[in-house]
C-alpha positions, 0 to 999 in steps of 0.5 A: 872826554879828551885824553889830556883831561883824563890825564889831568884828572888822574894827576890832581884827583888825589829840638826835631819833631817828636818821635811819634810825629816823625814815625807816624808821618813816615808810615802814613806816606803814599808811594805816589807822593813827592818832595818836589812842589812842582812835579808828581813822582808818578810820571816815570819809572826812572824818576828819583826824588831828592831832598837836600840842602842848598846855600843859594836862595835861587837853586838850580831849576829843572832846566839846568844844563848840569842837571840835564847832563846828570839825568842823561848820564844816570838815565834818571829823571831827577827831581830835587827839592832844595832847602836853604841850609840856614833853614834846612832843619825846619824844612826837613821837619815839615817834610817829615810831618807832611807825609810827602817823602822823597826817595832820597833824604839828606839827613844832616845828623844822627838826631834822636828822632831819626834814630827812633824812626830807624828803630821803628823800621822807617828807613831801609838798612843799606849795609847788606846791599853795598857790596853789590855796587862798584863804588859803594862797595869801596866805602871806608869801613871806619866812616861806615861805622861812624855813620852807622846806628848800632853798627847798621847802615841806614844812609850813604854817608857824604864823605869828608876827609877822615884824616883832616887834622894836622899841624900848620906852622911857619916854615920860614920861622923854623928855618930862621931858628935853625930847626928841622920839621918836627917829628916827635912831641919833643921836637914840637915842644922845641919848635914852640919854645924857639918861636917864643924865645929866639926872635923867629921873625928877626925883628929884634923884638920879643913879640912872638909865641909858639902856638895860638889856641882859642876856646874851641877845644879841638886842638887839645883833643887832637894833641892828646891823641899823640900821647896815646889817649883814646878817641873819646872812649877806649877799652880797659884791661877787661875789654870795657869802655871807659872815657878818655879822661880816665886814662893815665895817658890823658893826665900825661897830655894834661901835664904837657899842656900845662907846661906849654901854658906855664912857659908862655908858649901859647896865648894866655887868653886861650880859654876866652879867645873867640874862635872867629879870631883864632887865625889872626895871630898866625896871619899877623906874625904873632904866633907860629903854629895852629893845630887844627884841620890841615887846610888851614895851611893853604888858606893862611899862606894865600892870605899872607902872600896877598898881604906880603908878596915878598914872603917865600913859602911861609907855611908848611903842614904835617899830620902829627908827631910821634909820641910814646905809643907811636904815630896817632891822630884824631880823625874827623867823623869822615862824613857830613850827613847821610843820604837815607832812603825811606821805606814809605816812598821806596817800597820794594827791594827792586825800587831800593836797588834802583835808587842805590844804582843811581847813588852809585853812579853819582860817584863815577868820575863823569858824574862827579865832574858834572856835579863839581866842575860843570860842563866842559866848554861851558863851565870850564875847559882844559887848556894846555893840560891845565884846568881853566874855570870859565865861571869866574866873573860870571855870576850866572854860570856860578849859580848854574853850577852850584849845589849839585855836590850836596847829594854827592857821596864821594865814595870811594874818593873825590874824582872831579878835577881840582883847580888851582892846585899848589905844592902846599895844597898837594901836600895837604892832600898827601897828609890827609891820605897818610893820616888815614893810616894812623887815626884813632877810631872811636869804638862808641861812635855808632852808639846812640846814648839816651843818657848823653842825649839828656845830659851830654852837654852838662857832662862835657862841660864838667870835663872841659872846664876841669881841663882848662882849670888844670892847664892854667893852674887853678886845680891840680891832679887831685882837683881834676879827679874831683871833677871826674867824681862830679861827672860820675855822680851827675850821670856819668856812671849811668852813661858808662853803663849804657855805653857798655851795654850798647857796645856789647850788644853791637859786638854780638850782632 
């Protein structure tokens, strides 16, 4: 690898089957079976079989040059059973029932059946081994906890940005109304107020407002953390977990949201607005703010500049604003799926360590570059110190290089070459990194509740509906407390009891 490429990299890296069926199928598997329909596993001691998702109907074959390069780098014969993302759950069910399991299975969620299989000993617990591997030992502790089951690790997480949430806003509008980048909740309110009342686009019309929100509840969840609201669950004075909506901070946030609605600083149709149309008011110059993932920023700016090249740096992004308890933000879970290792196909500790060594090497810079960028000289080149994508306009090369990131953990970080970086994209990466220091963990993230599995949607709907009704003035604080009583009697009290039991058990392990 050339020196300029290395320097560039450093600069720019910144319902399932029933439980009985699942468990019995895992136990019944033979060590010689494979997930790959074309190849038996038994040929090589260095063979590792993988089942993962693909987004293309014609995924890479055994002769793919990137696969061959990955095999050479990892000294492994890699056999991949690709399954279309749109039907992955179905294919996963069939595979689990077939008794032909791979060495590595991408599990998209902590499904109750997977959890039951884990409890029955069908998958390796990986936590005690991670310290022995140079990359896996650097896994993020919060993400490990989020992806764990009862505090134990049964799969290597596929990393996603933990501090991804933030505030995207019209930078040019802010300058037009004479305000600085908001630092506090009051500043944020003043920005929305100015965007609604001070003609930020200078067209002489009363046709703008502060922030656009859809029926997706994410923005409320993010903004309430600014007020010190816990992330779904928080400890009370006695060390017991209680839901976020039972805290005084939650009511303070509710009052703020109602104020934004009452003053017309957000769209009055937010409760019914299609999330697919959520960004349109920002792009169309109607609204000036969106609270969601920070990568809204560059996508919005690129779309706006394509429509109007005369705009100059119309978009900016920040992570959060300071509230009564300092700087806080809502994290994502930090991962998308797990690479789990079945005991039926990986029978011994020696075999387990071989698989973990392979997964660890996938996180090396060279392996990440192969999986994400392809082969230098074929899929990309470095010219004058800049990344040039040779796949553009070549469908065959695009298809050739697609899919290998679907079994990449990205631990401890993304190390591949980032193309088309811009100042705004760089700032997004900076904001995401800074957010990791202030995100609020959910102490119950790793706990799997049977009550919630049965009644979770109903319970969530009670509180979400009450929040909307409060914001639009259909109920007051007493009405919201009535909703909490309904939540409690519908199964909420049982949920709290179960979560606290599981929480104490996990802390005593």
